[in-house]
Backbone bond lengths (Angstrom), bond angles and torsions (degrees), N, CA, C in turn:
res aa  C-N    CA-C-N  psi(-1)  N-CA   C-N-CA  omega(-1)  CA-C   N-CA-C  phi
1 M - - - 1.419 - - 1.531 107.28 -
2 D 1.281 113.41 140.06 1.477 120.99 -179.55 1.509 108.89 -93.94
3 I 1.337 116.79 149.19 1.435 120.83 179.73 1.532 111.87 -61.56
4 D 1.362 116.76 -30.59 1.426 119.56 178.49 1.552 112.86 -66.90
5 D 1.314 116.58 -20.77 1.490 118.27 177.85 1.520 109.81 -72.03
6 L 1.300 118.87 -20.07 1.474 121.57 -179.34 1.496 114.81 -86.02
7 E 1.309 116.10 -17.35 1.467 121.44 -176.46 1.592 108.96 -87.20
8 P 1.281 114.90 144.81 1.485 116.35 177.53 1.506 110.79 -64.42
9 R 1.325 114.47 143.75 1.488 117.81 -179.61 1.520 109.43 -77.34
10 K 1.346 113.31 140.41 1.461 118.59 178.69 1.520 109.12 -80.78
11 A 1.306 114.95 137.36 1.459 120.19 177.23 1.557 109.11 -73.24
12 K 1.324 113.66 141.93 1.477 116.55 178.81 1.561 108.00 -70.17
13 P 1.325 115.61 142.47 1.498 118.85 179.85 1.561 107.46 -66.30
14 A 1.310 113.23 149.47 1.413 120.28 178.39 1.546 110.29 -68.06
15 L 1.313 118.21 143.94 1.429 119.70 177.71 1.518 111.44 -70.96
16 K 1.283 115.72 142.15 1.459 122.43 177.97 1.516 111.30 -71.82
17 D 1.308 117.01 138.72 1.490 120.88 178.49 1.545 106.03 -78.58
18 L 1.323 114.21 115.68 1.455 119.80 -174.94 1.551 111.57 -95.15
19 T 1.313 117.28 -8.83 1.455 118.72 -173.92 1.518 111.81 -69.58
20 A 1.271 119.44 -23.88 1.495 120.48 -179.38 1.508 113.32 -88.38
21 L 1.345 118.28 -3.58 1.467 120.97 -177.00 1.515 109.52 -94.41
22 G 1.322 113.71 145.11 1.460 119.88 174.51 1.514 110.20 -86.66
23 V 1.348 115.26 176.14 1.474 120.50 -176.87 1.520 111.87 -58.41
24 A 1.347 116.23 -47.96 1.429 120.32 179.55 1.526 113.09 -61.62
25 E 1.312 115.91 -38.56 1.496 120.05 177.89 1.536 109.85 -68.52
26 L 1.303 116.76 -36.96 1.472 120.84 -178.81 1.599 107.11 -66.69
27 K 1.322 117.39 -41.46 1.433 123.28 179.42 1.532 108.96 -62.21
28 D 1.325 118.55 -43.25 1.397 122.01 177.52 1.578 113.53 -64.43
29 Y 1.358 112.71 -37.47 1.454 119.02 178.77 1.494 108.87 -64.68
30 I 1.312 116.77 -42.39 1.467 121.89 -179.96 1.548 109.81 -64.92
31 A 1.309 116.73 -42.42 1.457 120.16 178.76 1.525 109.90 -60.07
32 G 1.330 116.51 -42.11 1.497 118.70 177.93 1.494 112.21 -64.31
33 L 1.357 117.43 -40.40 1.411 119.87 -179.61 1.546 110.81 -66.60
34 E 1.381 117.41 -41.01 1.438 120.88 176.28 1.548 112.44 -60.83
35 A 1.345 116.07 -37.11 1.439 118.52 177.86 1.527 111.53 -67.39
36 E 1.344 116.54 -37.45 1.455 120.53 177.86 1.526 107.93 -67.21
37 I 1.331 119.83 -40.12 1.480 121.02 177.77 1.526 110.02 -59.86
38 A 1.329 116.98 -45.13 1.437 121.99 -179.99 1.520 110.27 -61.35
39 R 1.316 118.36 -39.61 1.466 123.19 176.58 1.508 112.41 -64.28
40 A 1.350 114.58 -39.47 1.453 117.47 178.17 1.521 112.22 -69.05
41 R 1.328 115.86 -38.90 1.504 120.44 179.83 1.565 109.34 -66.91
42 A 1.332 116.25 -34.40 1.480 117.81 177.81 1.549 109.24 -68.25
43 A 1.328 117.09 -38.85 1.462 118.19 177.67 1.493 113.09 -67.09
44 I 1.356 119.20 -34.86 1.423 122.75 175.32 1.533 109.89 -64.91
45 A 1.277 118.10 -45.30 1.461 121.99 178.86 1.504 110.70 -60.76
46 A 1.324 118.87 -42.64 1.468 122.28 -179.96 1.549 108.93 -64.50
47 K 1.307 117.55 -44.20 1.450 119.49 -179.00 1.541 111.18 -66.97
48 E 1.333 116.07 -38.31 1.480 118.40 176.86 1.490 112.17 -64.86
49 A 1.340 118.24 -40.77 1.422 122.62 177.08 1.555 111.64 -63.06
50 Q 1.320 115.74 -39.63 1.459 119.23 177.57 1.506 110.73 -65.29
51 K 1.304 117.43 -44.11 1.449 123.74 179.79 1.514 109.28 -62.76
52 N 1.310 117.40 -45.27 1.474 119.86 179.82 1.541 110.79 -62.08
53 A 1.310 117.56 -41.63 1.435 122.94 179.48 1.492 110.20 -63.00
54 A 1.322 117.85 -42.24 1.466 121.93 178.86 1.537 109.92 -65.07
55 E 1.358 115.68 -43.66 1.446 117.34 -177.24 1.573 108.96 -67.01
56 A 1.310 118.27 -34.75 1.455 122.03 177.99 1.542 109.94 -65.07
57 F 1.329 115.14 -42.43 1.451 119.91 -178.73 1.485 113.79 -64.89
58 F 1.312 115.22 -40.25 1.499 119.40 -176.92 1.561 112.56 -97.39
59 K 1.327 116.81 11.36 1.437 120.68 178.60 1.549 109.21 -66.43
60 R 1.296 114.18 131.87 1.467 119.10 -179.61 1.562 107.72 -84.36
61 P 1.348 117.55 138.57 1.411 119.64 177.13 1.586 109.28 -67.26
62 S 1.296 112.04 143.45 1.503 116.12 -177.24 1.513 110.42 -83.94
């Protein structure tokens, strides 16, 4: 059993109503989402680098 199985599942956020937004507002919304995606990718890269460094440090000699 994984520790994640014990934690309550997070509800997915509700989708934003896009019908009331104009073209410029939709473009701004997309730009904000792309910025958040870039931020998430940077966090993933940092965590992977940290994990790889830890694995290299604790690697047993063959």
